[in-house]
PAZAPA-4460 file (N, C-alpha, C; in steps of 0.05 Angstrom, whole numbers, plus 32768, in hexadecimal, padded with zeros to 4 digits):
% residues 174
    n_x    n_y    n_z   ca_x   ca_y   ca_z    c_x    c_y    c_z   seq   type   mol
   8710   8740   89C2   8717   8745   89A6   8735   874D   89A5     1      M     A
   8744   8742   8992   8760   874A   8990   8764   8768   898B     2      P     A
   877B   8771   8994   8782   878E   8991   879C   8791   8982     3      R     A
   87A1   87A9   8979   87BA   87B1   896C   87CD   87BB   8981     4      I     A
   87E6   87B2   897E   87FD   87BE   898C   880F   87C9   8977     5      W     A
   8813   87E4   8977   8821   87F1   8961   883E   87F8   896A     6      K     A
   8851   87F2   8958   886D   87F7   895D   8878   8807   8945     7      F     A
   8890   8811   8948   889D   8820   8932   88AF   8810   8921     8      G     A
   88C0   881D   8912   88D4   8811   8901   88EA   8804   8911     9      D     A
   88F6   87F0   8905   890F   87E4   890E   890D   87D9   892B    10      S     A
   88F7   87CC   8932   88F5   87BE   894B   8906   87A5   8949    11      V     A
   891B   87A3   895B   892D   878D   8958   8927   8777   896C    12      N     A
   8935   8761   896A   892F   874A   897B   8935   8750   8998    13      T     A
   8948   8762   899D   894D   876A   89B9   8937   877C   89C4    14      D     A
   8929   878B   89B3   8912   879A   89BB   88FB   8786   89C2    15      D     A
   88F8   8772   89B2   88E3   875E   89B6   88E7   874F   89D0    16      I     A
   88FF   8744   89D4   8906   8737   89ED   8923   873C   89F2    17      L     A
   8929   874F   8A05   8944   8755   8A0C   8954   873C   8A14    18      P     A
   896D   873B   8A0B   897E   8724   8A10   8980   871C   8A2E    19      G     A
   8980   872F   8A3F   8982   8729   8A5C   896A   8719   8A67    20      K     A
   8954   8718   8A57   893D   8709   8A5F   8939   86F0   8A4E    21      F     A
   894E   86E7   8A40   894C   86CF   8A31   8943   86B7   8A42    22      A     A
   8938   86A3   8A36   892E   868C   8A47   8943   8680   8A5A    23      P     A
   895C   867F   8A51   8971   8673   8A62   8979   8687   8A78    24      F     A
   8971   86A0   8A76   8977   86B4   8A8B   8960   86B7   8A9E    25      M     A
   8948   86BD   8A93   8931   86C2   8AA3   8922   86A9   8AAB    26      A     A
   8923   8694   8A9A   8915   867C   8A9F   8900   8676   8A89    27      G     A
   88FE   865D   8A82   88EC   8655   8A6C   88CF   865C   8A72    28      E     A
   88C8   865C   8A8C   88AC   8660   8A93   88A4   867E   8A92    29      E     A
   88B7   8690   8A94   88B0   86AC   8A97   88BC   86BF   8A82    30      V     A
   88CE   86B6   8A71   88DC   86C9   8A5F   88C9   86DA   8A4F    31      F     A
   88B2   86CF   8A46   889F   86DE   8A36   8894   86F7   8A44    32      Q     A
   8895   86F7   8A5F   888A   870D   8A6E   889B   8726   8A6C    33      T     A
   88B2   8724   8A5E   88C4   873A   8A5A   88C3   8745   8A3D    34      F     A
   88B0   873B   8A2D   88AE   8744   8A11   88AA   8763   8A10    35      A     A
   88B9   8770   8A00   88B9   878D   89FC   88BD   879C   8A16    36      F     A
   88CC   8790   8A28   88D1   879A   8A43   88D9   87B8   8A44    37      H     A
   88EA   87C0   8A32   88F4   87DB   8A33   88E4   87EF   8A21    38      Y     A
   88D8   87E5   8A0C   88CA   87F8   89FA   88AB   87F9   89FE    39      I     A
   88A0   87E4   8A09   8883   87E3   8A10   8880   87D2   8A29    40      R     A
   8888   87DC   8A40   8889   87CC   8A58   886E   87C0   8A60    41      P     A
   8858   87CB   8A57   883E   87C1   8A5D   8835   87A9   8A4C    42      E     A
   8844   87A5   8A36   883C   8792   8A22   8837   8776   8A2D    43      F     A
   884A   8769   8A3A   8848   874D   8A42   8831   8749   8A55    44      A     A
   882B   875C   8A66   8815   8759   8A79   87FA   875F   8A6E    45      S     A
   87F9   876E   8A57   87DF   8776   8A4D   87D8   876A   8A32    46      Q     A
   87EB   875D   8A24   87E5   8750   8A0A   87D1   873A   8A0F    47      V     A
   87BF   8737   89FC   87AB   8721   89FD   87AF   870E   89E6    48      R     A
   87A8   86F5   89E9   87AA   86E2   89D3   879C   86ED   89BA    49      P     A
   87AA   86EB   89A3   879F   86F5   898A   87A6   8711   8983    50      G     A
   87B1   8721   8996   87B8   873C   8990   87CC   873D   8979    51      D     A
   87CB   8753   8969   87DB   8755   8951   87EF   876C   8954    52      V     A
   8808   8767   894D   881C   877B   894F   881F   8788   8933    53      L     A
   8820   87A2   8933   8825   87B1   891A   883F   87C1   891D    54      V     A
   8852   87BA   890C   886C   87C7   890E   8872   87D6   88F5    55      G     A
   8888   87E5   88F7   8892   87F3   88E0   88A6   87E2   88D0    56      G     A
   88B6   87EF   88C0   88C9   87E1   88AF   88DE   87D2   88BF    57      R     A
   88E7   87BC   88B4   88FD   87AC   88BE   88F8   87A1   88DA    58      N     A
   88E0   8796   88DD   88D8   8789   88F7   88EB   8771   88FC    59      W     A
   88F5   876F   8914   8904   8758   891C   8922   8758   8914    60      G     A
   892D   876F   890E   8949   8770   8906   895A   8769   891E    61      L     A
   8973   8764   8918   8986   875D   892D   898E   8740   892C    62      G     A
   898E   8734   8943   8998   8719   8944   8982   8705   893B    63      S     A
   898A   86EC   8939   8977   86D8   8931   896C   86C9   8949    64      S     A
   896D   86D6   8960   8964   86C9   8979   8947   86C0   8976    65      R     A
   8943   86A6   8979   8928   869B   8976   8917   86A0   898E    66      E     A
   8923   86A7   89A5   8912   86AB   89BD   8901   86C4   89BB    67      Y     A
   8908   86D7   89AA   88F7   86EF   89A7   88DC   86E7   899C    68      A     A
   88DA   86D9   8985   88C0   86D0   897C   88B4   86BB   898E    69      P     A
   88C4   86AB   899C   88B9   8697   89AF   88A9   86A5   89C5    70      Q     A
   88B3   86BC   89CE   88A5   86CB   89E3   8889   86D4   89D8    71      A     A
   8889   86DD   89BF   886F   86E6   89B3   885D   86CE   89AF    72      L     A
   8868   86B7   89A9   8858   869E   89A6   884B   8697   89C1    73      K     A
   885B   8698   89D6   8851   8691   89F1   883C   86A4   89FA    74      K     A
   883D   86BE   89F1   8829   86D2   89F7   8811   86D0   89E5    75      L     A
   8812   86BE   89D1   87FC   86B8   89BF   87F5   86D0   89AD    76      Q     A
   880A   86DE   89A4   8805   86F4   8990   87F9   86E8   8977    77      V     A
   87E5   86F5   896C   87D6   86EA   8956   87E3   86EF   893B    78      G     A
   87F5   8702   8939   8802   8708   8920   8812   8722   8921    79      G     A
   8823   8726   890E   8832   873E   890C   8830   8749   88EF    80      I     A
   882B   8763   88ED   8829   8770   88D3   883E   8786   88D2    81      I     A
   884F   8785   88BE   8864   879A   88BB   886A   879C   889D    82      A     A
   8874   87B3   8895   887B   87B7   8878   8892   87A5   8870    83      P     A
   88A4   879F   8883   88BA   878D   887C   88C5   8780   8896    84      S     A
   88D0   8768   8893   88DB   8759   88A9   88F8   8752   88A4    85      F     A
   8907   8750   88B9   8922   8744   88B7   891E   8727   88B0    86      A     A
   892C   871D   889C   8927   8702   8891   8928   86EB   88A5    87      R     A
   893D   86EB   88B6   8940   86D4   88C9   8929   86D6   88DD    88      I     A
   8923   86ED   88E7   890D   86F0   88FA   88F3   86E8   88EE    89      H     A
   88EF   86F0   88D5   88D6   86E8   88C7   88D3   86CA   88C6    90      Y     A
   88E9   86BC   88BF   88E8   869F   88BE   88E4   8693   88D9    91      R     A
   88F0   869F   88EE   88EB   8695   8909   88CD   8698   8911    92      N     A
   88C1   86AE   8909   88A5   86B2   890F   8894   869C   8902    93      L     A
   8899   8697   88E8   888A   8683   88DA   8890   8667   88E4    94      L     A
   88A9   8661   88EB   88AF   8647   88F7   889F   8642   8910    95      N     A
   889A   8656   891F   888C   8653   8939   886D   8656   8935    96      L     A
   8864   865D   891D   8848   865E   8918   883C   867A   891E    97      G     A
   884C   868F   891E   8842   86AA   8922   883E   86B6   8906    98      I     A
   8826   86BB   88FE   8822   86C7   88E3   882F   86E3   88E1    99      P     A
   883D   86E7   88CB   884B   8700   88C6   8842   870A   88AB   100      A     A
   8837   8722   88A9   882D   872C   8890   883D   8745   8889   101      F     A
   8847   8746   8870   8855   875E   8867   8841   8771   885A   102      E     A
   883B   8786   886A   8828   879B   8861   882D   87B3   8873   103      A     A
   8828   87CA   8868   882C   87E3   8878   8811   87EE   8880   104      D     A
   880A   87E9   8899   87F1   87F4   88A4   87F7   8808   88BB   105      L     A
   8810   8811   88BC   8818   8823   88D2   8809   883D   88D3   106      T     A
   87FF   8846   88BC   87F1   8860   88BB   87D2   885D   88BF   107      D     A
   87C8   8844   88C0   87AB   8841   88C2   87A2   8832   88DB   108      V     A
   87B5   8824   88E9   87AE   8816   8901   87BB   8824   8919   109      L     A
   87AD   8823   8930   87B7   8830   8948   87B7   881C   895F   110      E     A
   87C8   8822   8973   87C8   8813   898B   87AC   8810   8996   111      D     A
   87A5   87F7   899D   878B   87F2   89AA   8774   87EE   8997   112      G     A
   8778   87F3   897D   8762   87ED   896A   875A   87CF   896D   113      D     A
   8741   87CA   896E   8737   87AF   896F   8734   87A4   8953   114      E     A
   873F   878C   894F   8740   8781   8934   873A   8763   8934   115      V     A
   8734   8759   891D   8734   873C   8919   8748   8736   8902   116      T     A
   8755   8720   8904   8769   8718   88EF   8762   86FC   88E6   117      L     A
   875B   86F9   88CD   8757   86DF   88C1   8772   86D8   88B3   118      D     A
   8781   86C8   88C0   879C   86C2   88B6   879B   86B4   889B   119      V     A
   8789   86A1   8897   8788   8692   887E   8783   86A4   8866   120      A     A
   8772   86B8   8869   876B   86C9   8852   877C   86E3   8852   121      S     A
   8789   86E9   8869   8798   8701   886A   8786   871A   886D   122      G     A
   876F   8717   8879   875C   872D   887C   875D   8737   8899   123      V     A
   8763   8751   889D   8762   875E   88B7   874A   8771   88B7   124      L     A
   873A   876F   88CB   8722   8780   88CD   8723   8791   88E6   125      T     A
   871D   87AB   88E3   871B   87BD   88FA   8700   87CC   88F6   126      R     A
   86ED   87C6   8907   86D3   87D2   8903   86C8   87CD   88E7   127      G     A
   86C2   87E2   88D8   86B8   87DF   88BD   86CE   87DF   88A8   128      G     A
   86E7   87E1   88B1   86FE   87E2   889E   8709   87C6   889A   129      D     A
   870F   87BF   8881   871C   87A5   887B   8736   87AA   886C   130      T     A
   874A   879D   8875   8765   879F   8868   876D   8784   885E   131      F     A
   8773   8782   8844   877C   8769   8838   879B   8768   883A   132      Q     A
   87A4   8756   884A   87C1   8752   884C   87C9   873C   8838   133      L     A
   87E2   873B   8831   87EA   8725   881F   87E5   870A   882E   134      P     A
   87D3   86F9   8823   87CE   86E0   8831   87E7   86CF   8832   135      P     A
   87E9   86BF   8847   8801   86AE   8848   8801   8699   8832   136      P     A
   8819   8691   882A   881B   867C   8815   880E   8662   881F   137      P     A
   8806   8651   880C   87F8   8638   8813   8808   8627   8827   138      A     A
   8823   8626   8823   8833   8615   8835   8831   861F   8852   139      F     A
   8830   863A   8855   882F   8645   8870   8813   8640   887C   140      L     A
   87FF   8644   886D   87E4   863F   8877   87E2   8622   8880   141      T     A
   87EE   8610   8871   87EE   85F3   8878   87FC   85EF   8893   142      E     A
   8813   85FD   8897   8822   85FA   88B0   8813   8607   88C7   143      A     A
   8807   861E   88C3   87F9   862C   88D8   87E1   861C   88E3   144      L     A
   87D5   860C   88D2   87BF   85FA   88DB   87C9   85E7   88F1   145      R     A
   87E2   85E0   88F0   87EE   85CE   8905   87FB   85DE   891B   146      E     A
   87FD   85F9   8919   8808   8609   892E   8823   8616   8926   147      G     A
   8833   8608   8916   884D   8612   890E   8859   8600   88F9   148      S     A
   886F   8608   88ED   887D   85F7   88DA   8888   85DF   88E9   149      I     A
   8893   85E3   8900   889E   85CD   8910   8889   85B9   8918   150      L     A
   8871   85C2   8921   885C   85B0   8928   8853   85A0   890F   151      A     A
   8852   85AD   88F8   884A   85A0   88E0   885E   8589   88D9   152      F     A
   8878   8590   88DB   888C   857C   88D5   888B   8564   88E8   153      F     A
   8887   856A   8902   8885   8554   8916   886E   8542   8910   154      K     A
   8858   854E   8907   8840   853E   8901   8842   852E   88E8   155      K     A
   884C   853A   88D2   884C   852D   88B8   8867   8523   88AE   156      Y     A
   887D   852A   88BB   8897   8521   88B3   88A0   852E   8899   157      G     A
   8895   8545   8892   889D   8553   887A   8896   8571   887F   158      R     A
   88A0   8582   886D   889A   859E   8870   8881   85A5   8860   159      F     A
   8873   85BA   8869   885B   85C2   885A   8862   85C8   883D   160      P     A
   8850   85C0   882B   8855   85C4   880F   8862   85AD   8801   161      G     A
   886F   859C   8810   887B   8583   8805   8865   856E   8803   162      E     A
   8867   855E   87F0   8854   8547   87ED   885E   8530   87FE   163      Q     A
   884D   8520   880A   8856   8509   8819   8868   84F7   8807   164      P     A
   887F   84EF   8812   8891   84DE   8803   88A2   84EC   87EF   165      G     A
   88A0   8507   87ED   88AF   8516   87DA   88CD   8515   87E2   166      E     A
   88DF   850F   87CF   88FB   850E   87D7   8906   852A   87DE   167      P     A
   8919   852A   87F0   8926   8542   87F7   893A   854A   87E1   168      D     A
   8936   8562   87D5   8948   856A   87BF   8964   8570   87C8   169      P     A
   8968   8574   87E2   8982   857A   87ED   8991   8561   87F7   170      N     A
   8984   854A   87F6   8990   8531   8800   89A5   8528   87EC   171      A     A
   89BB   851D   87F6   89D0   8513   87E5   89CD   84F5   87E1   172      T     A
   89D2   84EB   87CA   89D0   84CF   87C4   89E8   84C1   87D0   173      A     A
   89E4   84AA   87DA   89FA   8499   87E6   8A07   8489   87D1   174      E     A
***
């Protein structure tokens, strides 16, 4: 059963994956094993597929380094719940197919709590407690069914939420 990993406020991308362990430094095959190396050294060896991270305000601040969420994706994190996210990091999470929910559950969830997370409905359950998170928008649910926004685009040649054959509003006429 997935568990909660609880973090505080302002966890930055260098906390998630320190720069010295970037894929081009540590290697594409192992960089994820350094996730939270300095603030939760046990994390990468003990995280299980589907585990949920609960953070405080401003999760993912700092740089727009995509390898921080890539490490979480490789470790098969099931989702992240925080009251607020740094915008670029939030988009990187969604691009990679890691569900990110804006909600403050820092006072009710603890490290190691066993939970289930229904991403499509936004329902997190712990024992007899049920927490309704803001469900993801329809376009994101559509993308997550394929694994990520990128996987969706590769399969359908369009972005989630666009209709097949819909013209690109940003395209310039020749």
